[in-house]
N, C-alpha and C positions, 0 to 999 in steps of 0.2 A: 255238147261238151262232156268229155269223159270224166268221171269221177276219179279223185285220188285214190290210190289203194288204201284199205283199211289200216294197214301197217303204217303208212305214212301219216294218216290222219291222227293215229294214236300218238305218233312221236310229236305232232305239232301241239298236242294238248300238254305235253311235258313242259316244264320250265326251260328257258333257252339254255340256261348254264347246264342243265342235266345233258341236253343234246350235245353241247360242246364236249363235255366229259365223255360221252358215248362215241363221239367222233374220234377222239384221241385214243381211247381204248380199242376201237375198231381197226384203227390204222396200224397200231402197235402190234395187236394181236395177229393181224393177217400178214403183215410185212415181216415181222420178226419171227411169228410162229411158222409160218409157212417157209419163210426164207431160210430159216435155220436148217432145214432138211434138204435144201438145194445143194448140189455139189457142184463140180467143174464141168466144163465142156459146152458145146453149142447148145444142146438141148436143155442143159441146166440153166444156161443164160436166158433162153427163151422163157423157161418157167419163171425165173426171177423177174423178167420184165412184165410177165402176166401177173405175177403175185403183187408187184408194186402197183400196177394199174389197177388191180382188184382192190387194194387197200385204199387207194385214193377215191375210187367210185364209192366205196361204202362209207368213207369218212365224209365225203361230199354230200351224201344223203342226209347224214346227221347235222352237218353244218347248215344245209338248206333249211332243215326243219328248225334248227335253232334261230335262224333268220326270220322265218314265218312266225314262230313262236313269239319272238320278241316284239314283232310288229303288231301281232294280235293282242298281246298283253297291253301294249300302249293304247291300242285302239279301244280296248275295253275300259281302261282308265278314263280316257277323254270321253268316251260315251256316257260314263256315269257322271263325270264332272260337270258336263254341259247341260244336263237336264235341268229345265227351269219350270215347267208345268206338266200337268198330266196329259196335256194335248201333245207335248213333244214327245212324250213316251209312247202315246198312241199312234204317232207317226212313224215309229221305228219299223223296220222290216221284222219279220218273225224272228230271224236269227240274231239280229241286234237285240231284240227284247230278251231273248235268251242270254246273250252276253251280259246284257244289263243286270238281269236278276243274279246271274252267276257272280258277277263283280261285286255286287251289293253283299252277298254272303260271303265272299271271299274275304272282304273287308271286316267282317264280323268274326272271323277267325275260323272259318270253315275251309277244309280242302274241297275244291270244286273240280268235278270231272264232267266234261262236256260228253254228251252222247254222240258218238261219231259213226255208230252203225247205221246200217240201211235195213236190217231185218226187224221182225216184230219186237217190240220193245215195251209194249204196254203204254206207249205214249210218254215215256219217260225222257225228259230233255236234259236233266241235270242230276248229278249224284252228288250229295254233300256228305262229308265225313268229318267228325270231330269226337274226340275222347272215346274212340273206339265204336262209335255208333254211326249207322249210315240212315240218310234220309233221301228219298226219291221226290223229285220235283217235276211238275208239269207247268209249262208256260203257255198262257192264252192271252195274246195281245188283241182282244176283241174290243172294238170301239164302243159298241152299243148293246151287243147281244150278251145276256147274262148266261154264266156257265151253269149248265143243269145238272141234275143228279147223276145222269149216266157217266159224266166225266169223274165226278167224285167216287162213284161206285167202282169204276175201272181202276183208279189209283189205289183205293183200298184193297181190291184184289191183288195187285202187284205187290203192294207193301207187305200183305200177308204171306204171299208166295215166296218173296225174297227174304222174309223175316227181317225187314228193316224196322228201325226204331220208330219211323214215322214217314209221312208223305206231306207234300206241300203243294198246293195249287196257286200260282201266282198269275193274276190276270189284271188287265187295265180298266175292267168294267166292274162287274159284281157278280153275285150268285143268286140263283133263285131260292125261293123259301125251301123247296124240297132239297136242294143241294145242302143248304145250311142245316137243315133238320137231320139229314142223313149223316153229316160230318160230326154231329154233337155226340160226344162221349167216345169217339174214335181217335186214333192217333194221326188225325188229318187236320192240317191247318189251312184255312181258306184266307188268302190275302187278296182282297179287292183294291180297286183303285185308290181308296183312301189310305189304306194300310201300306199299299206299295209306295205311296208318296212318303210316308213316314219311314219306311225302310231306307229308301234312298237318301231322303234327306239326312237321316241320322248318320250316314257314313259319308256324306259329302264333306270335303275339306272346309274348315273354318279359316276366315270368315266369308266364305263364298256365299253368294246369294242362295238361300235355301228354296227348295221346290216347293211350289204353292199348292195347296191342297184344293182350294176353290179357285176357279178360273172360268172366264167366259169361252164356252166351248161350242164349236159347230156341231159336235156330237152330243146329243142329250145325255145327261146323267141318269143311270139306272138306280132305282131303289130296290134294295134287297129287304127292306123292312116294310114296304108298303106294296101291296098287290091290287090289281084292278078289282073294284067291288063287283063289276059285271061278269068278267071272264077269268079272273085270278092270274092274269099275265103280269110280268113285271111292268113297273111304271116309269115314265121318264119325265123330267122337268120340261115344261112348255110354258110359253108366254102368250096370254091372250092378246089377240090383234085388234079386236073390236068389241063393242059393248061397253057397258058401264064398268067393267074390270079390265079394260084395255091396259096393257103394259104390265100387268101383275102376273106373277108366275104361279103354277099349280102343277100337280101331278097329273099327267094323262097317260092313257093306256098306250103301251108300246105298239099295239096291233092297230092303231088308228091308221086309216079311217074305217076299218072293219069293225073296230070297237071304239065307242066314244066315252068309255068310263072315265071318271075323274075323281080326284080327292083333293082337299086343301092341302097346301104345301107343308103346313105345320101339323098335319094330321097323322 
């Protein structure tokens, strides 16, 4: 399926009202601008018809962009409002996850720009602007895999190169210890699953049911604060199936069965 032109993708990210204004301006500029220099005669009449057609075509492009922009804005609103658990967030497609994060920040008062480019972008998915400052956002909808230090290091490099006020990594899992340590003291905010839940819940309409932080999940919860005592990998919550502790929960190594390191849940 061919991709839409970059120009049209940029138009779709604009508010739908802005596209309607551009449609009117394009039509008036082309029809009355070019039409005013057309004289009389068969040739001039042909040029006039062409000018009118051109004006309609350009205006139609902006109108189409306005329709798509309005539908997309509605989709983003419904997407955020209907989230009920962290699992519903994790089940989103990667693009809807970006829309979700962007809509949450839009409701917090940021101007949100989606990345529509196909070239190298340093992994930037969203650009936030407020009070003259720019923030770069990466979105990682990873169910169980912890975001490692290479991702944080890459974002920090782009933030520095772009002279942005800061960077944000929003993920639905968590971050490794090395990632957390690297971000400390830098203009990088790490938003893991629990923080993401709070971010979404804070901007959901009241008295709608708020997003639940803790939920029964088919995907194990990762721990950013506890690493495997054997191999130092991130740990996940598991439930003992047999023995004297059957039914109880504990931290188990995410590399199981290659590694069988464990910790107590409250450790």
